GUDOVO-116248 format. One record per residue: residue in one letter; x, y, z of N, C-alpha, C, O in turn. Coordinates in steps of 0.05 Angstrom, whole numbers, padded with zeros to 5 digits, always signed. Layout:
// residues N
aXYZXYZXYZXYZ
...
//
This chain:
// residues 86
x+00016-00024+00000+00000+00000+00000+00017+00025+00000+00009+00046-00011
x+00040+00024+00012+00058+00047+00012+00059+00060+00040+00046+00051+00059
x+00075+00080+00042+00078+00094+00067+00055+00114+00071+00046+00127+00052
x+00047+00117+00096+00026+00137+00102+00038+00165+00100+00063+00168+00102
x+00021+00185+00097+00031+00212+00093+00047+00222+00117+00066+00237+00114
x+00038+00215+00142+00052+00225+00166+00079+00212+00169+00097+00224+00180
x+00081+00187+00160+00107+00173+00161+00127+00187+00142+00150+00191+00149
x+00118+00193+00118+00135+00206+00098+00143+00234+00108+00166+00242+00106
x+00124+00249+00120+00130+00276+00130+00151+00274+00153+00168+00291+00155
x+00149+00254+00170+00168+00250+00192+00196+00245+00181+00215+00256+00191
x+00198+00228+00160+00223+00222+00148+00235+00248+00136+00259+00253+00139
x+00219+00263+00121+00229+00287+00108+00237+00308+00128+00258+00321+00125
x+00221+00312+00149+00227+00333+00168+00252+00327+00185+00265+00345+00195
x+00258+00301+00189+00281+00294+00205+00307+00292+00189+00328+00288+00201
x+00306+00296+00164+00329+00295+00147+00331+00322+00132+00316+00327+00114
x+00351+00338+00140+00353+00365+00128+00358+00365+00098+00347+00382+00084
x+00373+00346+00088+00379+00344+00060+00354+00338+00044+00349+00350+00023
x+00337+00320+00054+00312+00313+00040+00293+00337+00041+00279+00343+00022
x+00292+00350+00065+00274+00373+00068+00281+00395+00048+00263+00406+00035
x+00307+00400+00045+00315+00421+00027+00310+00413-00002+00301+00429-00018
x+00314+00388-00009+00309+00379-00036+00280+00379-00043+00272+00386-00065
x+00263+00372-00024+00234+00372-00029+00224+00401-00032+00208+00407-00049
x+00235+00419-00015+00228+00448-00018+00236+00459-00045+00221+00473-00058
x+00261+00453-00053+00270+00463-00079+00254+00451-00102+00247+00466-00121
x+00248+00426-00100+00232+00413-00122+00204+00425-00123+00193+00431-00145
x+00191+00430-00100+00164+00441-00099+00165+00470-00110+00147+00477-00126
x+00185+00486-00102+00187+00513-00112+00191+00513-00142+00179+00530-00156
x+00207+00496-00152+00212+00494-00181+00187+00487-00196+00181+00498-00217
x+00172+00468-00186+00147+00460-00199+00126+00483-00199+00114+00488-00220
x+00124+00497-00177+00104+00519-00175+00113+00542-00194+00096+00553-00208
x+00138+00550-00193+00147+00571-00210+00146+00564-00240+00138+00580-00256
x+00152+00539-00246+00150+00530-00274+00121+00530-00284+00116+00539-00306
x+00103+00521-00267+00075+00522-00275+00065+00550-00278+00051+00556-00298
x+00071+00568-00259+00062+00596-00261+00074+00609-00286+00060+00624-00300
x+00099+00604-00292+00112+00616-00315+00099+00605-00341+00095+00621-00360
x+00093+00580-00342+00081+00569-00366+00053+00580-00370+00045+00585-00393
x+00038+00583-00349+00011+00594-00351+00012+00624-00360-00004+00633-00376
x+00032+00639-00350+00035+00666-00358+00042+00668-00388+00032+00685-00402
x+00060+00650-00397+00068+00650-00425+00044+00642-00442+00040+00654-00464
x+00028+00623-00433+00004+00615-00449-00015+00638-00451-00026+00644-00472
x-00021+00652-00428-00040+00674-00429-00030+00697-00447-00046+00710-00460
x-00004+00702-00446+00006+00723-00464+00005+00714-00493+00002+00731-00511
x+00008+00688-00498+00008+00678-00526-00020+00680-00538-00023+00686-00562
x-00041+00675-00522-00068+00676-00533-00082+00703-00528-00105+00706-00535
x-00067+00722-00517-00080+00748-00510-00087+00763-00535-00071+00766-00554
x-00112+00773-00536-00121+00791-00557-00141+00811-00545-00163+00803-00538
x-00134+00836-00543-00152+00855-00531-00178+00859-00546-00198+00869-00534
x-00179+00851-00571-00204+00854-00586-00223+00831-00581-00246+00832-00591
x-00215+00810-00567-00232+00787-00562-00234+00783-00532-00221+00765-00521
x-00251+00798-00518-00252+00797-00489-00266+00772-00478-00263+00765-00455
x-00281+00758-00495-00296+00735-00485-00278+00711-00480-00280+00698-00460
x-00261+00705-00499-00244+00681-00497-00217+00687-00485-00200+00669-00482
x-00212+00711-00477-00185+00719-00467-00184+00715-00437-00198+00729-00422
x-00167+00697-00427-00165+00693-00398-00156+00717-00383-00165+00721-00360
x-00138+00734-00394-00128+00757-00379-00150+00777-00376-00151+00791-00355
x-00168+00780-00395-00190+00798-00392-00210+00789-00371-00220+00805-00355
x-00215+00763-00370-00235+00752-00351-00225+00756-00322-00241+00759-00304
x-00199+00755-00318-00188+00757-00291-00179+00785-00284-00165+00789-00264
x-00186+00805-00300-00179+00833-00296-00149+00837-00294-00139+00853-00279
x-00134+00822-00310-00105+00826-00311-00096+00846-00332-00072+00852-00335
x-00115+00856-00346-00109+00875-00368-00132+00895-00370-00155+00888-00364
x-00126+00919-00378-00147+00938-00383-00155+00953-00358-00138+00957-00340
x-00180+00961-00356-00189+00978-00334-00186+00965-00306-00185+00979-00286
x-00183+00939-00305-00180+00925-00280-00155+00935-00265-00156+00937-00240
x-00133+00940-00279-00109+00950-00266-00100+00976-00278-00077+00984-00274
x-00117+00989-00293-00112+01015-00305-00087+01015-00323-00071+01034-00323
x-00085+00995-00340-00063+00994-00359-00075+00992-00387-00089+00973-00393
x-00069+01012-00403-00080+01011-00430-00058+01004-00450-00063+00994-00472
x-00033+01008-00443-00010+01002-00460+00012+00991-00442+00031+01006-00435
x+00011+00965-00434+00029+00956-00413+00058+00956-00420+00075+00958-00402
x+00065+00954-00445+00093+00952-00452+00104+00978-00465+00126+00978-00475
x+00087+00999-00466+00096+01024-00478+00100+01022-00508+00117+01037-00519
x+00085+01005-00522+00090+01002-00550+00079+01025-00566+00090+01032-00587
x+00058+01038-00557+00046+01060-00572+00056+01087-00561+00051+01108-00574
x+00069+01087-00538+00079+01112-00527+00057+01127-00512+00061+01150-00504
x+00034+01115-00509+00012+01128-00495+00012+01121-00465+00015+01098-00459
x+00010+01141-00448+00010+01136-00419-00018+01138-00408-00033+01156-00415
x-00025+01120-00390-00051+01121-00376-00046+01136-00350-00029+01129-00334
x-00061+01158-00345-00058+01173-00320-00067+01156-00296-00082+01137-00299
x-00057+01164-00273-00065+01150-00249-00094+01154-00243-00108+01135-00235
x-00104+01178-00249-00133+01183-00247-00145+01176-00274-00140+01191-00293
x-00160+01155-00276-00170+01147-00302-00190+01167-00314-00203+01181-00299
x-00192+01168-00340-00209+01187-00353-00238+01181-00349-00255+01198-00353
x-00246+01156-00341-00274+01149-00338-00284+01157-00310-00307+01151-00304
x-00268+01170-00293-00277+01182-00269-00281+01165-00245-00302+01167-00231
x-00263+01147-00239-00265+01130-00215-00252+01144-00192-00252+01133-00170
//
């Protein structure tokens, strides 16, 4: 059946080398997943298609964070006080 979760945690917590390697492996997996999701969302991003765009649905672009030109490609700056009067 395998080792129970508390037995595995006891082994990992009592061995500093294993604890450090598990921590590094977990951090690498989380950062890799977050980076790949960010790359995917940037790859499929299209401001003209707000329905299918994941960044638009989660307010990661546009009025949600007051960014109209996030990379400065057009040279247009969005003021801190938005023009729509919030």
